[in-house]
PDB file of N, CA, C and O in Angstrom:
ATOM      1  N   MET A   1      14.266 -22.097-153.762  1.00  0.00           N
ATOM      2  CA  MET A   1      13.237 -23.067-154.048  1.00  0.00           C
ATOM      3  C   MET A   1      13.301 -24.242-153.063  1.00  0.00           C
ATOM      4  O   MET A   1      12.259 -24.711-152.604  1.00  0.00           O
ATOM      5  N   ALA A   2      14.496 -24.719-152.737  1.00  0.00           N
ATOM      6  CA  ALA A   2      14.623 -25.855-151.823  1.00  0.00           C
ATOM      7  C   ALA A   2      14.019 -25.540-150.460  1.00  0.00           C
ATOM      8  O   ALA A   2      13.446 -26.420-149.818  1.00  0.00           O
ATOM      9  N   GLU A   3      14.142 -24.291-150.014  1.00  0.00           N
ATOM     10  CA  GLU A   3      13.571 -23.914-148.717  1.00  0.00           C
ATOM     11  C   GLU A   3      12.063 -24.103-148.703  1.00  0.00           C
ATOM     12  O   GLU A   3      11.495 -24.494-147.683  1.00  0.00           O
ATOM     13  N   THR A   4      11.418 -23.833-149.812  1.00  0.00           N
ATOM     14  CA  THR A   4       9.964 -23.956-149.927  1.00  0.00           C
ATOM     15  C   THR A   4       9.507 -25.363-149.570  1.00  0.00           C
ATOM     16  O   THR A   4       8.444 -25.550-148.977  1.00  0.00           O
ATOM     17  N   TYR A   5      10.313 -26.343-149.932  1.00  0.00           N
ATOM     18  CA  TYR A   5       9.953 -27.740-149.710  1.00  0.00           C
ATOM     19  C   TYR A   5      10.672 -28.368-148.518  1.00  0.00           C
ATOM     20  O   TYR A   5      10.596 -29.579-148.315  1.00  0.00           O
ATOM     21  N   GLY A   6      11.362 -27.558-147.740  1.00  0.00           N
ATOM     22  CA  GLY A   6      12.060 -28.068-146.570  1.00  0.00           C
ATOM     23  C   GLY A   6      13.242 -28.953-146.919  1.00  0.00           C
ATOM     24  O   GLY A   6      13.569 -29.881-146.180  1.00  0.00           O
ATOM     25  N   LEU A   7      13.882 -28.668-148.045  1.00  0.00           N
ATOM     26  CA  LEU A   7      14.980 -29.493-148.530  1.00  0.00           C
ATOM     27  C   LEU A   7      16.330 -28.788-148.406  1.00  0.00           C
ATOM     28  O   LEU A   7      17.137 -28.793-149.336  1.00  0.00           O
ATOM     29  N   VAL A   8      16.556 -28.191-147.258  1.00  0.00           N
ATOM     30  CA  VAL A   8      17.849 -27.568-146.997  1.00  0.00           C
ATOM     31  C   VAL A   8      18.447 -28.153-145.727  1.00  0.00           C
ATOM     32  O   VAL A   8      17.738 -28.545-144.801  1.00  0.00           O
ATOM     33  N   HIS A   9      19.750 -28.197-145.715  1.00  0.00           N
ATOM     34  CA  HIS A   9      20.488 -28.711-144.560  1.00  0.00           C
ATOM     35  C   HIS A   9      21.220 -27.544-143.917  1.00  0.00           C
ATOM     36  O   HIS A   9      22.047 -26.898-144.561  1.00  0.00           O
ATOM     37  N   ALA A  10      20.921 -27.268-142.652  1.00  0.00           N
ATOM     38  CA  ALA A  10      21.605 -26.202-141.922  1.00  0.00           C
ATOM     39  C   ALA A  10      22.809 -26.798-141.207  1.00  0.00           C
ATOM     40  O   ALA A  10      22.712 -27.851-140.576  1.00  0.00           O
ATOM     41  N   PHE A  11      23.930 -26.123-141.309  1.00  0.00           N
ATOM     42  CA  PHE A  11      25.159 -26.604-140.688  1.00  0.00           C
ATOM     43  C   PHE A  11      25.198 -26.215-139.213  1.00  0.00           C
ATOM     44  O   PHE A  11      24.952 -25.058-138.874  1.00  0.00           O
ATOM     45  N   PRO A  12      25.505 -27.169-138.334  1.00  0.00           N
ATOM     46  CA  PRO A  12      25.682 -26.830-136.920  1.00  0.00           C
ATOM     47  C   PRO A  12      26.988 -26.035-136.761  1.00  0.00           C
ATOM     48  O   PRO A  12      27.875 -26.098-137.612  1.00  0.00           O
ATOM     49  N   GLU A  13      27.082 -25.304-135.678  1.00  0.00           N
ATOM     50  CA  GLU A  13      28.228 -24.414-135.453  1.00  0.00           C
ATOM     51  C   GLU A  13      29.566 -25.150-135.516  1.00  0.00           C
ATOM     52  O   GLU A  13      30.521 -24.630-136.094  1.00  0.00           O
ATOM     53  N   ASP A  14      29.656 -26.342-134.937  1.00  0.00           N
ATOM     54  CA  ASP A  14      30.948 -27.045-134.947  1.00  0.00           C
ATOM     55  C   ASP A  14      31.375 -27.429-136.364  1.00  0.00           C
ATOM     56  O   ASP A  14      32.561 -27.354-136.687  1.00  0.00           O
ATOM     57  N   LEU A  15      30.436 -27.837-137.206  1.00  0.00           N
ATOM     58  CA  LEU A  15      30.765 -28.179-138.585  1.00  0.00           C
ATOM     59  C   LEU A  15      31.093 -26.923-139.391  1.00  0.00           C
ATOM     60  O   LEU A  15      31.958 -26.946-140.267  1.00  0.00           O
ATOM     61  N   LYS A  16      30.409 -25.849-139.094  1.00  0.00           N
ATOM     62  CA  LYS A  16      30.710 -24.568-139.749  1.00  0.00           C
ATOM     63  C   LYS A  16      32.175 -24.195-139.502  1.00  0.00           C
ATOM     64  O   LYS A  16      32.863 -23.748-140.420  1.00  0.00           O
ATOM     65  N   GLN A  17      32.644 -24.373-138.290  1.00  0.00           N
ATOM     66  CA  GLN A  17      34.030 -24.041-137.965  1.00  0.00           C
ATOM     67  C   GLN A  17      35.012 -24.936-138.728  1.00  0.00           C
ATOM     68  O   GLN A  17      36.062 -24.464-139.167  1.00  0.00           O
ATOM     69  N   VAL A  18      34.685 -26.209-138.890  1.00  0.00           N
ATOM     70  CA  VAL A  18      35.534 -27.124-139.654  1.00  0.00           C
ATOM     71  C   VAL A  18      35.621 -26.653-141.103  1.00  0.00           C
ATOM     72  O   VAL A  18      36.709 -26.596-141.676  1.00  0.00           O
ATOM     73  N   TYR A  19      34.501 -26.324-141.681  1.00  0.00           N
ATOM     74  CA  TYR A  19      34.490 -25.839-143.065  1.00  0.00           C
ATOM     75  C   TYR A  19      35.327 -24.577-143.209  1.00  0.00           C
ATOM     76  O   TYR A  19      36.091 -24.441-144.165  1.00  0.00           O
ATOM     77  N   LEU A  20      35.188 -23.668-142.277  1.00  0.00           N
ATOM     78  CA  LEU A  20      35.961 -22.428-142.341  1.00  0.00           C
ATOM     79  C   LEU A  20      37.462 -22.707-142.248  1.00  0.00           C
ATOM     80  O   LEU A  20      38.255 -22.025-142.898  1.00  0.00           O
ATOM     81  N   GLN A  21      37.857 -23.689-141.458  1.00  0.00           N
ATOM     82  CA  GLN A  21      39.276 -24.052-141.365  1.00  0.00           C
ATOM     83  C   GLN A  21      39.821 -24.555-142.702  1.00  0.00           C
ATOM     84  O   GLN A  21      41.010 -24.404-142.984  1.00  0.00           O
ATOM     85  N   PHE A  22      38.971 -25.143-143.511  1.00  0.00           N
ATOM     86  CA  PHE A  22      39.378 -25.607-144.839  1.00  0.00           C
ATOM     87  C   PHE A  22      39.188 -24.535-145.916  1.00  0.00           C
ATOM     88  O   PHE A  22      39.370 -24.801-147.104  1.00  0.00           O
ATOM     89  N   GLY A  23      38.820 -23.325-145.491  1.00  0.00           N
ATOM     90  CA  GLY A  23      38.643 -22.232-146.442  1.00  0.00           C
ATOM     91  C   GLY A  23      37.323 -22.265-147.187  1.00  0.00           C
ATOM     92  O   GLY A  23      37.169 -21.596-148.209  1.00  0.00           O
ATOM     93  N   ILE A  24      36.370 -23.036-146.688  1.00  0.00           N
ATOM     94  CA  ILE A  24      35.050 -23.117-147.319  1.00  0.00           C
ATOM     95  C   ILE A  24      34.110 -22.204-146.548  1.00  0.00           C
ATOM     96  O   ILE A  24      33.771 -22.474-145.396  1.00  0.00           O
ATOM     97  N   ASP A  25      33.699 -21.131-147.188  1.00  0.00           N
ATOM     98  CA  ASP A  25      32.854 -20.127-146.543  1.00  0.00           C
ATOM     99  C   ASP A  25      31.496 -20.085-147.245  1.00  0.00           C
ATOM    100  O   ASP A  25      31.323 -19.388-148.244  1.00  0.00           O
ATOM    101  N   LEU A  26      30.550 -20.833-146.713  1.00  0.00           N
ATOM    102  CA  LEU A  26      29.221 -20.873-147.337  1.00  0.00           C
ATOM    103  C   LEU A  26      28.520 -19.526-147.292  1.00  0.00           C
ATOM    104  O   LEU A  26      27.706 -19.218-148.163  1.00  0.00           O
ATOM    105  N   GLU A  27      28.825 -18.735-146.303  1.00  0.00           N
ATOM    106  CA  GLU A  27      28.228 -17.401-146.220  1.00  0.00           C
ATOM    107  C   GLU A  27      28.609 -16.589-147.461  1.00  0.00           C
ATOM    108  O   GLU A  27      27.771 -15.911-148.055  1.00  0.00           O
ATOM    109  N   LYS A  28      29.864 -16.668-147.834  1.00  0.00           N
ATOM    110  CA  LYS A  28      30.338 -15.957-149.028  1.00  0.00           C
ATOM    111  C   LYS A  28      29.729 -16.569-150.288  1.00  0.00           C
ATOM    112  O   LYS A  28      29.282 -15.856-151.186  1.00  0.00           O
ATOM    113  N   TYR A  29      29.719 -17.908-150.339  1.00  0.00           N
ATOM    114  CA  TYR A  29      29.204 -18.601-151.514  1.00  0.00           C
ATOM    115  C   TYR A  29      27.704 -18.381-151.693  1.00  0.00           C
ATOM    116  O   TYR A  29      27.239 -18.123-152.803  1.00  0.00           O
ATOM    117  N   ASN A  30      26.933 -18.484-150.578  1.00  0.00           N
ATOM    118  CA  ASN A  30      25.478 -18.337-150.651  1.00  0.00           C
ATOM    119  C   ASN A  30      25.027 -16.891-150.768  1.00  0.00           C
ATOM    120  O   ASN A  30      23.926 -16.617-151.245  1.00  0.00           O
ATOM    121  N   GLY A  31      25.871 -15.970-150.336  1.00  0.00           N
ATOM    122  CA  GLY A  31      25.474 -14.560-150.364  1.00  0.00           C
ATOM    123  C   GLY A  31      24.572 -14.184-149.205  1.00  0.00           C
ATOM    124  O   GLY A  31      23.930 -13.134-149.227  1.00  0.00           O
ATOM    125  N   ASP A  32      24.521 -15.044-148.184  1.00  0.00           N
ATOM    126  CA  ASP A  32      23.749 -14.728-146.976  1.00  0.00           C
ATOM    127  C   ASP A  32      24.379 -15.467-145.803  1.00  0.00           C
ATOM    128  O   ASP A  32      25.346 -16.208-145.977  1.00  0.00           O
ATOM    129  N   ALA A  33      23.840 -15.269-144.634  1.00  0.00           N
ATOM    130  CA  ALA A  33      24.430 -15.861-143.422  1.00  0.00           C
ATOM    131  C   ALA A  33      23.772 -17.183-143.027  1.00  0.00           C
ATOM    132  O   ALA A  33      23.920 -17.627-141.888  1.00  0.00           O
ATOM    133  N   SER A  34      23.058 -17.810-143.942  1.00  0.00           N
ATOM    134  CA  SER A  34      22.253 -18.984-143.576  1.00  0.00           C
ATOM    135  C   SER A  34      23.061 -20.245-143.269  1.00  0.00           C
ATOM    136  O   SER A  34      22.618 -21.069-142.468  1.00  0.00           O
ATOM    137  N   TRP A  35      24.200 -20.412-143.868  1.00  0.00           N
ATOM    138  CA  TRP A  35      24.980 -21.639-143.737  1.00  0.00           C
ATOM    139  C   TRP A  35      24.104 -22.864-143.969  1.00  0.00           C
ATOM    140  O   TRP A  35      24.028 -23.769-143.137  1.00  0.00           O
ATOM    141  N   THR A  36      23.447 -22.866-145.121  1.00  0.00           N
ATOM    142  CA  THR A  36      22.603 -23.982-145.537  1.00  0.00           C
ATOM    143  C   THR A  36      22.994 -24.418-146.938  1.00  0.00           C
ATOM    144  O   THR A  36      23.538 -23.638-147.720  1.00  0.00           O
ATOM    145  N   LEU A  37      22.711 -25.662-147.237  1.00  0.00           N
ATOM    146  CA  LEU A  37      22.872 -26.192-148.590  1.00  0.00           C
ATOM    147  C   LEU A  37      21.615 -26.972-148.946  1.00  0.00           C
ATOM    148  O   LEU A  37      20.979 -27.561-148.072  1.00  0.00           O
ATOM    149  N   PRO A  38      21.254 -26.979-150.225  1.00  0.00           N
ATOM    150  CA  PRO A  38      20.130 -27.821-150.620  1.00  0.00           C
ATOM    151  C   PRO A  38      20.520 -29.286-150.460  1.00  0.00           C
ATOM    152  O   PRO A  38      21.671 -29.660-150.682  1.00  0.00           O
ATOM    153  N   MET A  39      19.562 -30.099-150.077  1.00  0.00           N
ATOM    154  CA  MET A  39      19.820 -31.525-149.914  1.00  0.00           C
ATOM    155  C   MET A  39      19.605 -32.233-151.244  1.00  0.00           C
ATOM    156  O   MET A  39      18.641 -31.953-151.956  1.00  0.00           O
ATOM    157  N   PRO A  40      20.507 -33.152-151.577  1.00  0.00           N
ATOM    158  CA  PRO A  40      20.308 -33.908-152.807  1.00  0.00           C
ATOM    159  C   PRO A  40      19.118 -34.844-152.665  1.00  0.00           C
ATOM    160  O   PRO A  40      18.883 -35.424-151.606  1.00  0.00           O
ATOM    161  N   GLY A  41      18.391 -34.973-153.732  1.00  0.00           N
ATOM    162  CA  GLY A  41      17.233 -35.843-153.694  1.00  0.00           C
ATOM    163  C   GLY A  41      16.893 -36.376-155.072  1.00  0.00           C
ATOM    164  O   GLY A  41      17.354 -35.864-156.092  1.00  0.00           O
ATOM    165  N   ARG A  42      16.090 -37.397-155.074  1.00  0.00           N
ATOM    166  CA  ARG A  42      15.613 -37.983-156.318  1.00  0.00           C
ATOM    167  C   ARG A  42      14.113 -38.149-156.187  1.00  0.00           C
ATOM    168  O   ARG A  42      13.616 -38.684-155.196  1.00  0.00           O
ATOM    169  N   PHE A  43      13.399 -37.685-157.198  1.00  0.00           N
ATOM    170  CA  PHE A  43      11.941 -37.715-157.167  1.00  0.00           C
ATOM    171  C   PHE A  43      11.416 -38.291-158.468  1.00  0.00           C
ATOM    172  O   PHE A  43      11.958 -38.033-159.543  1.00  0.00           O
ATOM    173  N   ILE A  44      10.366 -39.064-158.358  1.00  0.00           N
ATOM    174  CA  ILE A  44       9.626 -39.510-159.537  1.00  0.00           C
ATOM    175  C   ILE A  44       8.235 -38.918-159.399  1.00  0.00           C
ATOM    176  O   ILE A  44       7.528 -39.173-158.424  1.00  0.00           O
ATOM    177  N   ILE A  45       7.858 -38.132-160.383  1.00  0.00           N
ATOM    178  CA  ILE A  45       6.582 -37.414-160.365  1.00  0.00           C
ATOM    179  C   ILE A  45       5.777 -37.871-161.571  1.00  0.00           C
ATOM    180  O   ILE A  45       6.269 -37.851-162.699  1.00  0.00           O
ATOM    181  N   ASP A  46       4.541 -38.281-161.328  1.00  0.00           N
ATOM    182  CA  ASP A  46       3.738 -38.772-162.442  1.00  0.00           C
ATOM    183  C   ASP A  46       3.201 -37.615-163.281  1.00  0.00           C
ATOM    184  O   ASP A  46       3.407 -36.446-162.953  1.00  0.00           O
ATOM    185  N   ARG A  47       2.524 -37.952-164.346  1.00  0.00           N
ATOM    186  CA  ARG A  47       2.029 -36.933-165.287  1.00  0.00           C
ATOM    187  C   ARG A  47       0.978 -36.014-164.675  1.00  0.00           C
ATOM    188  O   ARG A  47       0.701 -34.939-165.205  1.00  0.00           O
ATOM    189  N   SER A  48       0.394 -36.443-163.553  1.00  0.00           N
ATOM    190  CA  SER A  48      -0.586 -35.600-162.858  1.00  0.00           C
ATOM    191  C   SER A  48       0.076 -34.677-161.840  1.00  0.00           C
ATOM    192  O   SER A  48      -0.597 -33.885-161.180  1.00  0.00           O
ATOM    193  N   GLY A  49       1.396 -34.785-161.718  1.00  0.00           N
ATOM    194  CA  GLY A  49       2.117 -33.947-160.768  1.00  0.00           C
ATOM    195  C   GLY A  49       2.191 -34.532-159.364  1.00  0.00           C
ATOM    196  O   GLY A  49       2.580 -33.840-158.423  1.00  0.00           O
ATOM    197  N   ILE A  50       1.821 -35.804-159.217  1.00  0.00           N
ATOM    198  CA  ILE A  50       1.863 -36.459-157.911  1.00  0.00           C
ATOM    199  C   ILE A  50       3.229 -37.106-157.723  1.00  0.00           C
ATOM    200  O   ILE A  50       3.708 -37.831-158.594  1.00  0.00           O
ATOM    201  N   ILE A  51       3.847 -36.837-156.581  1.00  0.00           N
ATOM    202  CA  ILE A  51       5.137 -37.444-156.268  1.00  0.00           C
ATOM    203  C   ILE A  51       4.890 -38.909-155.914  1.00  0.00           C
ATOM    204  O   ILE A  51       4.186 -39.219-154.952  1.00  0.00           O
ATOM    205  N   ARG A  52       5.477 -39.799-156.703  1.00  0.00           N
ATOM    206  CA  ARG A  52       5.304 -41.235-156.503  1.00  0.00           C
ATOM    207  C   ARG A  52       6.502 -41.873-155.810  1.00  0.00           C
ATOM    208  O   ARG A  52       6.410 -42.992-155.305  1.00  0.00           O
ATOM    209  N   TYR A  53       7.611 -41.171-155.787  1.00  0.00           N
ATOM    210  CA  TYR A  53       8.822 -41.670-155.130  1.00  0.00           C
ATOM    211  C   TYR A  53       9.654 -40.467-154.730  1.00  0.00           C
ATOM    212  O   TYR A  53       9.825 -39.525-155.504  1.00  0.00           O
ATOM    213  N   ALA A  54      10.166 -40.509-153.517  1.00  0.00           N
ATOM    214  CA  ALA A  54      11.039 -39.435-153.047  1.00  0.00           C
ATOM    215  C   ALA A  54      12.108 -40.030-152.149  1.00  0.00           C
ATOM    216  O   ALA A  54      11.822 -40.847-151.273  1.00  0.00           O
ATOM    217  N   GLU A  55      13.326 -39.616-152.375  1.00  0.00           N
ATOM    218  CA  GLU A  55      14.446 -40.027-151.538  1.00  0.00           C
ATOM    219  C   GLU A  55      15.332 -38.802-151.364  1.00  0.00           C
ATOM    220  O   GLU A  55      15.867 -38.270-152.337  1.00  0.00           O
ATOM    221  N   VAL A  56      15.484 -38.359-150.129  1.00  0.00           N
ATOM    222  CA  VAL A  56      16.287 -37.181-149.817  1.00  0.00           C
ATOM    223  C   VAL A  56      17.177 -37.526-148.631  1.00  0.00           C
ATOM    224  O   VAL A  56      16.736 -38.154-147.668  1.00  0.00           O
ATOM    225  N   ASN A  57      18.437 -37.107-148.716  1.00  0.00           N
ATOM    226  CA  ASN A  57      19.354 -37.360-147.614  1.00  0.00           C
ATOM    227  C   ASN A  57      20.373 -36.230-147.564  1.00  0.00           C
ATOM    228  O   ASN A  57      20.938 -35.853-148.591  1.00  0.00           O
ATOM    229  N   ALA A  58      20.606 -35.692-146.383  1.00  0.00           N
ATOM    230  CA  ALA A  58      21.593 -34.628-146.236  1.00  0.00           C
ATOM    231  C   ALA A  58      22.988 -35.105-146.605  1.00  0.00           C
ATOM    232  O   ALA A  58      23.839 -34.305-146.993  1.00  0.00           O
ATOM    233  N   ASP A  59      23.225 -36.408-146.486  1.00  0.00           N
ATOM    234  CA  ASP A  59      24.519 -36.984-146.858  1.00  0.00           C
ATOM    235  C   ASP A  59      24.497 -37.278-148.357  1.00  0.00           C
ATOM    236  O   ASP A  59      23.841 -38.220-148.801  1.00  0.00           O
ATOM    237  N   TYR A  60      25.208 -36.475-149.123  1.00  0.00           N
ATOM    238  CA  TYR A  60      25.170 -36.619-150.578  1.00  0.00           C
ATOM    239  C   TYR A  60      25.737 -37.951-151.069  1.00  0.00           C
ATOM    240  O   TYR A  60      25.545 -38.307-152.232  1.00  0.00           O
ATOM    241  N   THR A  61      26.425 -38.685-150.210  1.00  0.00           N
ATOM    242  CA  THR A  61      26.976 -39.979-150.622  1.00  0.00           C
ATOM    243  C   THR A  61      25.952 -41.104-150.514  1.00  0.00           C
ATOM    244  O   THR A  61      26.184 -42.199-151.026  1.00  0.00           O
ATOM    245  N   VAL A  62      24.829 -40.851-149.860  1.00  0.00           N
ATOM    246  CA  VAL A  62      23.773 -41.855-149.719  1.00  0.00           C
ATOM    247  C   VAL A  62      22.773 -41.643-150.842  1.00  0.00           C
ATOM    248  O   VAL A  62      22.071 -40.632-150.885  1.00  0.00           O
ATOM    249  N   ARG A  63      22.719 -42.602-151.741  1.00  0.00           N
ATOM    250  CA  ARG A  63      21.835 -42.491-152.904  1.00  0.00           C
ATOM    251  C   ARG A  63      21.081 -43.795-153.092  1.00  0.00           C
ATOM    252  O   ARG A  63      21.567 -44.860-152.712  1.00  0.00           O
ATOM    253  N   PRO A  64      19.889 -43.712-153.681  1.00  0.00           N
ATOM    254  CA  PRO A  64      19.151 -44.958-153.915  1.00  0.00           C
ATOM    255  C   PRO A  64      19.850 -45.790-154.993  1.00  0.00           C
ATOM    256  O   PRO A  64      20.495 -45.255-155.894  1.00  0.00           O
ATOM    257  N   GLU A  65      19.707 -47.086-154.877  1.00  0.00           N
ATOM    258  CA  GLU A  65      20.251 -47.984-155.897  1.00  0.00           C
ATOM    259  C   GLU A  65      19.454 -47.793-157.187  1.00  0.00           C
ATOM    260  O   GLU A  65      18.234 -47.633-157.140  1.00  0.00           O
ATOM    261  N   PRO A  66      20.127 -47.807-158.329  1.00  0.00           N
ATOM    262  CA  PRO A  66      19.402 -47.662-159.600  1.00  0.00           C
ATOM    263  C   PRO A  66      18.272 -48.673-159.759  1.00  0.00           C
ATOM    264  O   PRO A  66      17.223 -48.353-160.317  1.00  0.00           O
ATOM    265  N   GLU A  67      18.488 -49.896-159.267  1.00  0.00           N
ATOM    266  CA  GLU A  67      17.452 -50.931-159.379  1.00  0.00           C
ATOM    267  C   GLU A  67      16.174 -50.522-158.657  1.00  0.00           C
ATOM    268  O   GLU A  67      15.070 -50.834-159.102  1.00  0.00           O
ATOM    269  N   GLU A  68      16.336 -49.822-157.541  1.00  0.00           N
ATOM    270  CA  GLU A  68      15.173 -49.365-156.777  1.00  0.00           C
ATOM    271  C   GLU A  68      14.356 -48.366-157.595  1.00  0.00           C
ATOM    272  O   GLU A  68      13.129 -48.454-157.652  1.00  0.00           O
ATOM    273  N   VAL A  69      15.036 -47.433-158.217  1.00  0.00           N
ATOM    274  CA  VAL A  69      14.359 -46.412-159.015  1.00  0.00           C
ATOM    275  C   VAL A  69      13.713 -47.043-160.247  1.00  0.00           C
ATOM    276  O   VAL A  69      12.584 -46.707-160.603  1.00  0.00           O
ATOM    277  N   ILE A  70      14.424 -47.948-160.888  1.00  0.00           N
ATOM    278  CA  ILE A  70      13.875 -48.631-162.066  1.00  0.00           C
ATOM    279  C   ILE A  70      12.632 -49.427-161.686  1.00  0.00           C
ATOM    280  O   ILE A  70      11.659 -49.456-162.439  1.00  0.00           O
ATOM    281  N   SER A  71      12.659 -50.062-160.539  1.00  0.00           N
ATOM    282  CA  SER A  71      11.505 -50.825-160.067  1.00  0.00           C
ATOM    283  C   SER A  71      10.283 -49.928-159.897  1.00  0.00           C
ATOM    284  O   SER A  71       9.177 -50.301-160.286  1.00  0.00           O
ATOM    285  N   VAL A  72      10.479 -48.771-159.328  1.00  0.00           N
ATOM    286  CA  VAL A  72       9.371 -47.819-159.150  1.00  0.00           C
ATOM    287  C   VAL A  72       8.844 -47.383-160.506  1.00  0.00           C
ATOM    288  O   VAL A  72       7.630 -47.334-160.708  1.00  0.00           O
ATOM    289  N   LEU A  73       9.734 -47.064-161.440  1.00  0.00           N
ATOM    290  CA  LEU A  73       9.304 -46.643-162.770  1.00  0.00           C
ATOM    291  C   LEU A  73       8.509 -47.749-163.482  1.00  0.00           C
ATOM    292  O   LEU A  73       7.490 -47.475-164.116  1.00  0.00           O
ATOM    293  N   LYS A  74       8.969 -48.962-163.376  1.00  0.00           N
ATOM    294  CA  LYS A  74       8.258 -50.082-164.014  1.00  0.00           C
ATOM    295  C   LYS A  74       6.875 -50.251-163.401  1.00  0.00           C
ATOM    296  O   LYS A  74       5.896 -50.495-164.108  1.00  0.00           O
ATOM    297  N   ARG A  75       6.803 -50.118-162.079  1.00  0.00           N
ATOM    298  CA  ARG A  75       5.510 -50.254-161.383  1.00  0.00           C
ATOM    299  C   ARG A  75       4.540 -49.171-161.863  1.00  0.00           C
ATOM    300  O   ARG A  75       3.349 -49.433-162.035  1.00  0.00           O
ATOM    301  N   LEU A  76       5.048 -47.967-162.075  1.00  0.00           N
ATOM    302  CA  LEU A  76       4.186 -46.862-162.507  1.00  0.00           C
ATOM    303  C   LEU A  76       3.724 -47.047-163.956  1.00  0.00           C
ATOM    304  O   LEU A  76       2.623 -46.637-164.323  1.00  0.00           O
ATOM    305  N   LEU A  77       4.565 -47.660-164.758  1.00  0.00           N
ATOM    306  CA  LEU A  77       4.205 -47.878-166.165  1.00  0.00           C
ATOM    307  C   LEU A  77       3.216 -49.010-166.366  1.00  0.00           C
ATOM    308  O   LEU A  77       2.551 -49.078-167.400  1.00  0.00           O
ATOM    309  N   SER A  78       3.110 -49.913-165.376  1.00  0.00           N
ATOM    310  CA  SER A  78       2.204 -51.060-165.565  1.00  0.00           C
ATOM    311  C   SER A  78       0.798 -50.743-165.124  1.00  0.00           C
ATOM    312  O   SER A  78      -0.085 -51.596-165.216  1.00  0.00           O
TER     313      SER A  78
END
């Protein structure tokens, strides 16, 4: 499903080798040779199915501040 929306992160060859050195084999885990992972994201979708907020980052440690998301929700409710 993530591929449909362009929300996958492909690993470059050098990073793939680092992962393999740590015993992390995405090929085995994914069941294919893609070496991709879905990107974490946060979406706010209104009742009509329109995306009103989207934040996606390949770095799973980068996340929007809760205040930012709450602000968007409040704006949509008003």
